MARKOL-375836 format. One record per residue: residue in three letters; x, z, y of N, C-alpha, C, O in turn. Coordinates in steps of 0.05 Angstrom, whole numbers, plus 5000, padded with zeros to 4 digits. Layout:
BEGIN
ALAXZYXZYXZYXZY/...
This chain:
BEGIN
UNK251279015263251979235260254879275268256479105258/UNK255979485285258479535292259879525266261479345260/UNK258879815245260179925225258879775205256479785200/UNK261179585192260179355163259279595143260079825140/UNK257379435129255079565108254979375081254379135082/UNK255579515060255479415037252279235022250079345023/UNK252778995010249478974998250578814969252778694966/UNK248778834953249778674924247278754910246778994905/UNK245278494901242778444881243078324857245078204852/UNK241378354842240578174820237478154817236678374823/UNK235377984809233378054804232078144776233278054757/UNK229978294769229878424746226778184731224578114739/UNK228178144711226677934699225678034668226177904648/UNK224278234670222978414647220878394651220578304674/UNK217978444636215778324628213578444652211978304664/UNK214078784656212778914671214279114678216379184667/UNK212979244701214379414720215479644706217779724708/UNK213279764687213279914666215379944651216580154651/UNK216379714636219179684621221179724641222879894635/UNK221379624661223779664683225379844679227579814669/UNK224380064689226980304689226980414663229080534657/UNK224880404642226080424612228780274596230580364581/UNK228079984610230479844594233079904608235179904595/UNK233079964631234780004646236280234645238680244648/UNK234980404640235880664638235980844662237781014665/UNK234080834680232880894708231181114708229781134728/UNK230681334684228881454678229381784678229081944660/UNK230181814698231582134704230382344689231482514675/UNK227282294695225982544688223082384674221282274687/UNK222982394643220282204635218182404636218482644636/UNK215882274637213282444641213382674624215082654606/UNK212082894625212783104607209083114596207183074611/UNK208883154572206383264563203283394572201183444559/UNK203883414601202283614612199683544606199183354591/UNK198083674616194183544613194383344631196083284647/UNK191783244624191182964635190783014670191482814683/UNK190283144679190083224709191383374718190783434741/UNK193283484709195583654713196283684745196783494760/UNK196183894750196683894783197784224785197384394768/UNK199584274817200284524809198184724821196884664841/UNK197784974808196185154804195385324837193085364846/UNK197685374849198185424875196885174894196484944887/UNK196485274919196185034940198484894949200385034956/UNK198584684950201584564956202484624984201284655005/UNK204684634979206084785004206184525029205784295022/UNK206684565051206484325069207784435091206884375113/UNK210684655090212084705105215084575107216984695117/UNK215184405099217184215090217283925116215383885131/UNK219983735117218983545137217983335125218383275102/UNK216383205142213782995129216282765119218282725133/UNK215782655095218082415084216082295068213982385057/UNK217282025069216981855053217081825028219381895021/UNK215581735004216381754979214481574960211981554961/UNK216881424938215281254930215081394894216881524882/UNK212581334884212181484859211081164842209680974850/UNK212681224815212180964806211281034771212781144755/UNK207980894765207180934746207280754727208780554731/UNK205680764702204980574686203280384704201580504717/UNK203280134707201679974721198279864713197379644718/UNK197480024704194580024700192780154725193580284745/UNK190680104719189080174741187480544738186880714755/UNK187280534714186580774707188881054706188281284710/UNK191380944700193381154702193681144734193281374742/UNK194181004752194780974774192081174792192781374805/UNK189881104789187781314796187581624790186681814803/UNK188681614769189681904755192182094775192482314785/UNK193481874773196181954796196181974823197882064838/UNK193781864827192781864859191382154866191282274888/UNK190282224840187982574847190482754838190082994842/UNK192482704830195082914823196682864853197783074861/UNK196782704866197982594888196482814914197782974929/UNK194382784914193082934932192983254932192883424949/UNK192983254906192883604892195983714909196283904925/UNK198083534899200583644910200983624947202783714962/UNK198983504953199683504982201083274990203183275003/UNK199783064982200682844987198582665000196382754997/UNK198782435013197682255028197881965019199881855029/UNK196181805001197081544991197481355019196081415039/UNK198681215020199481005044198480735027196280645032/UNK200380595005198980384992199280454967201080574955/UNK197580374960198380284918198480024920196979864931/UNK200879974904201479684895200979694862203079694849/UNK198879694848198179784829198779534804198979584781/UNK198879304813200179064800202979154793203679044772/UNK204679284800206979364788206979764785208579894773/UNK205379844796205680164793207380264813209080424806/UNK207080174840208580374858206680394883205780224899/UNK206380714879205280774903206280984923206981224918/UNK206180874945208280984972206281184984204181114994/UNK206981434984206381784991207381825016209181675024/UNK206581985029207682095050207182405054205082465066/UNK209082605044207882925039210083045058212382975064/UNK208383245065211583565075211583765056212183995063/UNK210683695029210483925009214283844995214983644984/UNK216084095001219083954991218583984964220583934951/UNK215984084946215984054911214483804907213183764887/UNK214583624929212083454924213383254902211583204885/UNK215183154897217782964881216883094857214783024847/UNK218683354844218183514829216083564813216083554788/UNK213883634832211083664817210283374806209183374784/UNK210683164817209882904810210882804786209682644771/UNK213682924782215082824762213982904737214182744718/UNK212483154733211083234714208483184707207183274688/UNK207482994727205082834722204582594699205782374703/UNK203082624676202582404654202682124668201182084688/UNK204081984659204081714670205781624693206081394701/UNK207281874707208881794727212181724717213281924706/UNK213581544719215881434711218181534729220081644719/UNK217981484751220081684767218181674796216081534801/UNK219681864810218581984836221782024851224082064842/UNK220481994883223082124897222182074923220281914927/UNK223182174941223882134973225581854972227081764954/UNK225081754992225381465007228081445025229681255027/UNK227981785043229481875060230382125060229382295046/UNK232282165077232482435077232382505107233882685111/UNK230882405136230382465157227582435149226582285132/UNK226282605165223882585170222382335185223582185200/UNK220082315181218682035188218382095213217782325219/UNK218581885235217981805258216981545267216581505291/UNK243180805201241080875221239680645211237480595221/UNK243480145211241479995200242879845182245279825181/UNK240679695162242479555141242979315128242779255104/UNK243979155157244378925153247078905153248579095158/UNK247778665146250078595136251678375158252378155149/UNK252078455181253078255200255478435213255178665219/UNK258078315217259478435221260878375250262078175256/UNK260178645267260478615299258178545313256078535302/UNK258478505340256578355361256678025356258277875345/UNK253577975372253577675365255877605403256177725424/UNK256877305388258777195418257476885424257676675412/UNK255976965445255676685455256576465461258576485476/UNK255976265457258075915458260175995478259176165493/UNK262675945483263575975503265075795519267175845530/UNK263975595520264775355525264575305554262875415567/UNK266175165563265575095600262974865595262474745574/UNK261774855616260274685622261374365615260074235598/UNK263274285626264874025616264673975589264073755578/UNK265174235575266774215543263574285527263574295503/UNK261574325539258674305528258474025530258673905509/UNK257973885551257173735558258573535536257073385523/UNK261573525532262673335518262073415486262273235469/UNK261373635479260773645450257973535442257473445420/UNK255673555472253873525462254073165460252873045442/UNK255373045478255472765478256872645453256472405449/UNK258272765438260172755412257072735392256472535379/UNK255472965393253572995370251372845374249672795356/UNK251172755401248672455403250072195389249072035374/UNK252272205396253971905385254071935350253771725337/UNK254572145338253672175311251572155304251372045282/UNK248772235316246872255304245872605301243772685290/UNK247872755313248173125309245973145322244572985334/UNK245573465317243873565333245973675361248473655360/UNK244373775383246673835403249074005398251273945407/UNK248674185388250874445382252174435353253874595347/UNK251374235333252474155316255574145309256874205289/UNK256174075330259773955321261174235323263674265320/UNK259474435330260674785334259874885303260275125298/UNK258974735283257874795256259474825240258174835218/UNK262274855236263574815210262274825186262474665167/UNK260875075187259075145159258174955151258174955126/UNK256974705162254674565144256174355133255274295111/UNK258574185141260074035130261774175101262374085079/UNK262074425114263874605090261974605067263074665046/UNK259074545065257874635036256674315037255174255019/UNK257174085059255573845056252873835066251473635059/UNK251874025082249374055088248773855098246673755089/UNK250373735120249773565138249473225123248273035134/UNK250573205103250172945083247872995071246672795064/UNK246673265063245073325048242673235061240873115049/UNK242773285086240173285104239972915108237572845111/UNK241072765108240372515102239472415079238472195080/UNK239572545054238972515026235872605031234072435034/UNK235372905033233272975020233473275040234773465030/UNK232173335073232373605088230973745079230773945093/UNK228673745047227974005048224773915047224173725061/UNK222374075027219973985027218874165043219674395045/UNK217074075056214674285071213774535046213074765049/UNK213974405024211974585006213474834994212374994979/UNK216174855003217575024996217775305024217275235047/UNK218375515020217875645040219875865033219775965011/UNK221975935054223876135052223276375061223076375086/UNK222776675047221976855063224977025074227177025063/UNK224177145099226377275104226477595113226277685136/UNK226777745090226178005092228378105104230678095094/UNK227578225130229678225146228478405181226478555180/UNK229378385198228478575226227178395239227278415264/UNK225578155226222877955240225577725250227977725252/UNK222977525256224677275269222677245288220277295285/UNK224277125316223176935339221476755334222576555343/UNK219576695325218276465317217276295338215676115333/UNK218076345362217276165389219975995390219475755393/UNK222776055389224775905387224275665382223175585361/UNK225375455408225175165397226075095371224574935360/UNK228275175356230175105339227775205314227975065294/UNK226375335312224875505289221875435293220575375273/UNK220975445312217175445312216375165298214075165289/UNK217774945293216474755280215974845248213874835234/UNK218674945241217575035215216775235200216775255175/UNK216075465223215375695216212675745209210675635219/UNK212775975185209775895170208176225179208676435166/UNK206576225198205276485201203676605181203376845179/UNK202476435164200476535142201776675121200576835106/UNK204576625119206776755098208676975108210677055096/UNK207477045134208677275157207977525161205677545171/UNK209377755156208077995160210178155171212578085172/UNK208978425180210278675184209878855164207778995164/UNK211278865148211579065129212779365127213079505107/UNK213279425154214479725157212479885159210479845173/UNK213380145140211580325134210780255108210080455095/UNK210580005092209979995065207179835069206479675051/UNK205779875086202779645090203179375104203779365127/UNK202679165088202979005114201478865136199378765130/UNK202178855156201178835183201178495188203278395196/UNK198878325184199378065189197977985217197377745219/UNK197478125235197178015260198977905273201377925269/UNK197877755293199277495306202277595317202077765334/UNK204677525310206777565323207477935311209278075320/UNK205577995290207478265280210078275269211578475270/UNK210778005256213277965251215477915265217777865255/UNK214777925290218077865311218278085315216678265313/UNK221978105328223278295326222378595345220978545364/UNK222678825341221879015359222678975386221378945407/UNK225078965381227478925405229178655405230978635388/UNK228678455424229578185420233278255419234978145404/UNK233878455442236278465450237378605431239878575432/UNK236478785410237778835387237078795360238678875342/UNK235278695355233578645328233778325327231778195320/UNK236578195335236977915328237277805302236377585295/UNK238678005286238577935255237477735240238677555230/UNK234777775240233177585229232877335231232777185211/UNK232677245263232577065277234476885271234076645267/UNK236877005270240276905265239976755243240576515244/UNK239076885221238676815196236576585194237176395179/UNK234876595204232976395200234076165211233675945201/UNK235476195234236175875235238275755220238075505220/UNK240675875202242275815188240375685166240975465156/UNK238275815158236275675134235175375148236075155143/UNK233775445160231375155175231875125203229975005214/UNK233875185220232875005245232574765241233874645224/UNK230874665257230174325256231674255268233174375283/UNK231473955262233173735272231573605293230173405289/UNK231873705313230473565334230973455366229773345384/UNK233373555359234673475386235173715402236173665424/UNK234673955395235274225407236974325384236574315360/UNK239574445405241074655390242074595369243374395367/UNK241674775346243774775324242074585299239974475305/UNK243074575275240974455253241874615232244174685227/UNK239074675216239574885187240574695166240774455167/UNK241174885142241974775116238774615100238774425085/UNK236874735107234374595095233274565116231974765123/UNK233374335138231274325159228874275154227074345168/UNK228474145131224974055123222974225119220574195122/UNK224574485108223774665091221474875113221374895137/UNK220274995096218875255120220275535115221575585095/UNK219875715136220975905137218176185138215876135142/UNK218876385135216876595139218076885145220176955133/UNK216977015160218777345171217177505156214677475154/UNK218777695141217377915131218978105143221378125136/UNK217878285165219878495179219878775165217878915163/UNK221978825157222179095142223579325154223379545144/UNK225379275183226179475199224979665218222979585230/UNK225879925224225280055228224980115260227280195265/UNK223880115280223780055308226080265317225980495310/UNK227780195329230480335345231980395318234280315319/UNK231480475297233480505276234980305265237380305258/UNK233280165264233079845246233779875216234279685202/UNK233880175205234180215174231780095156229380095162/UNK232880015138230979955112230080075100231980205092/UNK228280155091226580375078225980245049225480005050/UNK226080355027224880245007222180165000221579994983/UNK220180355021217580285015217279995033215779825023/UNK218179955052217979645070218579495050216979325043/UNK220779505039221979255024220579194999219978974991/UNK220079444985216979354963214579214975213079054964/UNK214479304999211979135006212578815016210778645016/UNK214978775024215978575035216078325009215478085010/UNK217278464985217478274956214578184945213677954940/UNK213178464942209878334931209278214955208977974951/UNK208878274980208078004994208577754995206877575000/UNK211077734990212577454989211277274965210477034967/UNK211377444944209877424918207477334914206677144900/UNK206177504930202677414933201577274948199177194947/UNK204377174971203876884986204776594981204076384992/UNK206476644959206676324950209776294964210576104977/UNK211276514958214076394969215776274954215476354931/UNK217876064956219575994940222976164944224676104928/UNK223476304960225276364961225576624982224776625005/UNK226676814970226577134987229577114994231177104975/UNK230577095025233777145036233577495043232177575062/UNK234777645028235877925029238877995045241078065037/UNK237877945071242278065080240778325090239878375113/UNK240978455070241278815073241678925051241878825029/UNK241779195059241579425037239579565043238879595067/UNK238079695018235679955021236980185033239080295026/UNK235780225048237880505065235980745047234380685029/UNK236881035057239381115067241681095046243781165056/UNK241881015024244180985004245380765001243980574994/UNK247680745006248680465003249180454970248380244961/UNK249980604952248780594930247280834921247581074927/UNK245180714902243180964895244180984864244080794849/UNK244881194857245681334831243481434808241681594815/UNK243481364784241781424767241181674760238881724753/UNK242881844762242982124757241982314781241882564778/UNK241482194800239582394821236982224819236781974821/UNK234982424816231982294817230782164843229181974845/UNK231782264855230482034879231581744886230181544892/UNK234281764883235481504881234781274860234481024861/UNK234581524836233481294814230481174815229680984801/UNK228781334839226481264841225981014860223980864864/UNK228781034872228780794902229480554886228480344894/UNK230880564867231980364846229480244835229080004838/UNK227780404822226080454796223780244823222880034814/UNK223180294844220880154856221579954874219679864887/UNK224179814879224979634895225579344869225379094870/UNK226079504853226779354827223679204813223478974805/UNK221879374814219779264801218079074818216678894807/UNK218379124852217478974867218578654868217378454873/UNK221278704863223978514862222978304837222778064840/UNK222378434815221878324792218778174794218677934787/UNK217078274801214378164815214377874816213577694802/UNK216277904849216577634863218377414840218377174840/UNK219277544830221577294810219477204796218576984800/UNK218277404774215377244760214077134768213576924755/UNK212777174794211577014816212476674813210876494813/UNK215176654811216276404820218476394841219676184844/UNK218976644857221076734883223876744863224176854841/UNK225876584878228576684863230076894898230376834922/UNK230577094885232177254910234677224909236177224889/UNK235177204942238277204943238877384963237577394984/UNK240977544957241677754969244977844980246477834961/UNK245877884997248177855010249978134990248978344982/UNK252478074986254878314972255378514989254978744980/UNK256178485013256278645030259578665041261478565030/UNK259678805064261478815080264078945086265578905105/UNK264279155061266379305062268279315042269079515031/UNK269179015038270978975017272079105000274479134995/UNK270079184989270479334958269679144943268278954947/UNK271179244918271079104886268979164874269479384862/UNK266179084869263879184853263679214824261879324812/UNK266779044809266979124790268879334777269479384754/UNK269779494808271279724791270079904778267779844771/UNK271180164771270280304754269280584772267680774767/UNK270680524792269680794816270180724846272180594848/UNK268880774870268580664895267380924910265581084903/UNK269080894935268681184956265881064974266080864989/UNK263981184969261781154989262081385013261981615006/UNK262381335033262481585054260681535078260681655099/UNK258881325072256881285089253881365087252381335106/UNK253181485063250281555052250481895055252582005047/UNK248582025065244781815073246481785102248281905112/UNK244581555108245581395139243781475155244481465179/UNK241081575148239481705164238882015172236982125183/UNK241682145157241182345165245082495162246382335174/UNK246782695153248782695151250082595129249182675107/UNK252682395128253682245105255682405097257382495112/UNK255482445071257782605052258382415039257182215031/UNK261282525037262982265021262182324991261282534984/UNK262782094973261782184945263581914936264181714949/UNK264082004907265481744889263581714872262581904859/UNK262881434869261081264855261381054838262780864846/UNK260181044810261080854793258880594793256880604779/UNK259780314816257780174818255980074793253779974796/UNK257080124771256180034745253280194744251380074734/UNK252980444754251180634748250580674776248280764779/UNK251480654791249780634820250280464835252480374842/UNK247780394843246280064843246880094880246580284896/UNK247779814884246879774922244479574909244379424889/UNK242779634932239779514927238679394951238879534971/UNK237879204953237078954922239678884912238978754892/UNK241778884912243478654913244678654881245578454869/UNK244278964868245578964836243078974821242979014797/UNK241178944835238778874809238678614796239378414808/UNK237678604769238978424752236978144765234678154773/UNK238477944765236377684766237277584795237577344799/UNK237877764813238377694845240977514838242177504816/UNK241677364865243377194867245077364889244177474909/UNK247477374880249177534898251777374908253577254897/UNK251177414932252977234951255977324966255877514982/UNK258077234962259577294975260777135000260276894999/UNK262777235026262577015047265176905036266477005018/UNK265876675051268776535058268376445087266476405102/UNK270876425090271376265122272675965120273475895098/UNK272775805139273575595143275475545128275575305132/UNK277175595114279275625091278475525074279775335064/UNK275875635062275475665037276575925022277075944998/UNK277076135043278476375029276276555027274476485042/UNK275776745016274176925020273877045044276077055054/UNK272477145057272177295084272777605085271577785073/UNK274977645103276477935096275278135085275978265065/UNK272578145105270778345103268978365076267978585070/UNK268478165062267278165036268178275021270578315016/UNK265578395005265478474974265678284953264578064954/UNK267178374932267878184910267478294885267078544884/UNK267478174866267978384841266878164817264678044817/UNK269178134794268777894775266578064764266178304764/UNK264877804751261577904739260278024758258678184749/UNK260378034789258978194804257278024822254878034827/UNK260077824834258777524856257877324834259077274814/UNK255077204845254176954831255676714840256876554824/UNK255476684871256776394890257776564909257776814908/UNK258776364931260076404957258976244974257676064963/UNK258976245000257676105018258976145049259476375055/UNK259475965066260476115094258776295102256376295098/UNK260676555120259976785122261276765150259676855167/UNK263476685160264676735187267276895179267177095164/UNK269376815188271676955193273676945217275076745222/UNK273677135229275477145256278377065253279877015272/UNK279077065227282377065219281976765211284276675208/UNK279976565206280376345194279176155220276776095221/UNK280676075238279675915254279575575250281475445243/UNK277175475254276875145252278274995273279275065294/UNK278174725258279774575282277274525307274874585304/UNK278574395334276174385349274874165349275973965340/UNK271674135361270574265375269974565371269274725388/UNK270474625342268574895328269875145345268375275359/UNK272575195345273175365353273675705346275575865346/UNK271375705341269876015334269775945309268575745301/UNK271276175291270676225259269276335246269576395222/UNK266476395267263476505254261676305254262376065254/UNK259476395253256876285254254776245264252676375262/UNK255375985280253475965295250675865296250175645286/UNK248576025307245475975294244076155315245276295332/UNK241576125311239276225325239076525340240276735332/UNK237676495359238176755372235176835383233876635388/UNK233777075387231377165408231577085424233877105434/UNK229676935439228976835469230276595477230976525500/UNK230476445453231376115452234276045461234975855475/UNK235876255447238376295452240476185425239276135404/UNK242676165426245176155403246876315401246876415423/UNK248676425388250776545388251676555361250276445344/UNK254476705354255776665323255976965321256477125339/UNK255377015292255377175281256977165251257176945240/UNK258077405239260077385205258577555189257277715201/UNK258477555170257877745154256877655125255777435120/UNK257477845106255177695080252477555091251577335084/UNK251377755110248477645123248777385135246777275144/UNK251077265136250977005149250876745120250076515118/UNK252176945103253076735082250876645064250376405058/UNK249276905055246776925047245176615049245176405035/UNK243876705074241876445083242876165080241175995085/UNK245276075074246775855066246275705040246075465036/UNK246176045016245476074989242275954994241475744985/UNK240676135012237776075008236875815016234775725008/UNK238375705033237175405044238275185025236774995021/UNK240875195012240975134981239675094959239374904945/UNK238575394958236475404934233575264944231875224927/UNK233175214967230475164977230574844976228574734967/UNK232474714982233674414970233574414939232174244927/UNK234774574928234574564896230674524889229474324880/UNK229374794900226874804906225474494899224374394880/UNK226274414933225174144934225973904914224273724911/UNK227573894904228473674894227473744867226373534858/UNK227273964844226374024829223474264832223974494824/UNK221974234839219574364848218974504825218574744827/UNK218774394803217174584772219574774763219074934744/UNK221874764773224174914760223775264765223075364786/UNK223975374748223775674751225775774764227975654766/UNK225176074775227676164785230176194781231976194797/UNK230276244746233176304733233875984727236075944717/UNK232075724733232675494729235475444754237875374753/UNK232875554781234375474806238075644809240175584820/UNK237275864792239576074794241975884781244075894794/UNK241975724758243675644737243975424756246375434764/UNK242675214769242674984781245675094807248075024806/UNK244675234821246775344839249475374832251375264844/UNK249675554808251875604796253275384787255675354791/UNK251775204775252974984759253774744779254574534770/UNK253574774802253274554820255274664840255974524859/UNK256474934836258275044860261174944851261874884829/UNK263074944881264674814884267275084892267675214913/UNK268475094864270475384864273175334868274375184852/UNK274375434889277675354894279075514888281275554899/UNK277975654869280375834854282275994868282975934891/UNK283076234854284276434867286876394888288976314877/UNK286976414905288076464929291676474925292376704931/UNK293876334917296276414899296876684913296676714937/UNK297676914893298977134901297177344912298177544920/UNK294377304913291877534918291077704889289277634874/UNK292577894885291878044871289078144857288078174835/UNK288078164893284378164881282977964871280678004863/UNK283677784870281977604859282577524823284277354818/UNK281677594810281877574789279777354771277877274785/UNK279677234742278177114733279876854732282376864733/UNK278176604728278776344718278376114750277576214771/UNK278975854749278975704768274975624766273875474782/UNK273875714749271575594751269875904757268075914774/UNK270576154742268576414750272076564759274276584748/UNK271076654783272976884796271277124811268877114817/UNK273077304813271577524826271177464861269477584874/UNK272877284869272277314896269977024910269776974934/UNK268676884891266876644893265576634869264776414863/UNK264976834852263876764826264076494818266376404819/UNK262276334810261676034807262675894824263875704815/UNK262675934852263775764868262275764894260075884896/UNK263575604917261975554932259575394933259775194919/UNK257275424945255175284938255475004951256874964970/UNK253674774936254074474953251474364956250274294936/UNK250574344978248174314985247173964976244973894967/UNK249473794981249073554971248873454940247773244933/UNK250073624924249273584900245973754881244673764860/UNK246173864912243374004910240173814905238173854891/UNK240873604924238673374933239573134920238472924927/UNK241673094899242972904887243672844868244472614862/UNK243273124844242873104817241073264811240273284788/
């Protein structure tokens, strides 16, 4: 997207979705002691815009069943009920729908997931893709050099792989076919020659709207010209070492695509993301890559009932994926914000209707899924091992860092371009930059760790990522970087190390 967008997460490590919002203080309206099947006395109004809602309940069959009856009486239509985490996705044109449901016994939170009627993007890349701009003779020279060094044809242009020692790691352990990274994004072109060998169709789906569609090709981009983001992410994680194009950080692991972006607008709404985490968890995914934030709010404030419901719903789903064995990796965002500050200005929300400038406290207003407990939050770096100019940062907020590209940090020849080269729909390759590009580097290293330590839990994989990271320390004179040489606001615990992941 042309407009930089913020991202930041952690995964929810609580026993059940029921306990999640209570423990985090995200219950603005506790259920009242109304009669068991309470419902509006008058007929539900249907004169408002048709919106999508999440209704979050105690996760048991009986409670969900009673709430579904109340939903119908309040003029709502259940689209899907994720009973295992107590999240129900509903469509309703009743302007009082959410307020009505909040008074129903068993309902923890309820709110609209959007401000515009059903019918702009939440990804974290900066600018437009740039194709490789070398002449034919230069490309031939790059290809010849690559062949002589046992590299992929375009690998000499990938400064990011040696930056985290992924090129050396591939010679030790390229990753296990028993490990799958799910790319929750705009879809993936699985026909790309660099991706098709490692693609897992059985673990892929289109979750747009909240219901998983697993029909063949449903996971592919709506429009390859504009929805290239997920395909680019996929190549960074696991482009095959097959003599074609580029190489991924973990070229031996599998990748799957879970599409969550709306057609035309490319917005990532809560109901789609909830579906994605649940689908990934139920289909044996070991790592999820989340290079986005949940629209329409860059930050979801707990004192707003709708925004609190979004945090609750996505939090339950992310926690469920973690409990089922997946480690969630997410982008910190591209607005050069200090996420440890006491207040920030959010001028872009809601991004599906009319944004209104507001001051938020990132400790109580969360960028989702990035600021959810337990998720690995990733900042971006350039070739000089400095924070990328756009990357969000924050002491105690960033877990690790990885190459995301930076036009102001230019590598030596032949790479020449300081951004990240990866796969594009239609069998192409291009450069992009953003914390979106840093996140798949970490997801790839996490997949290598899971390959080397198959019995390790998500918490143990996260600990290894941090313990093995290499921290360059704060740049001299940069007052935005605070902390120590071991843990600081720019790099967290440091830049991830793929070679250590497979050797230690």
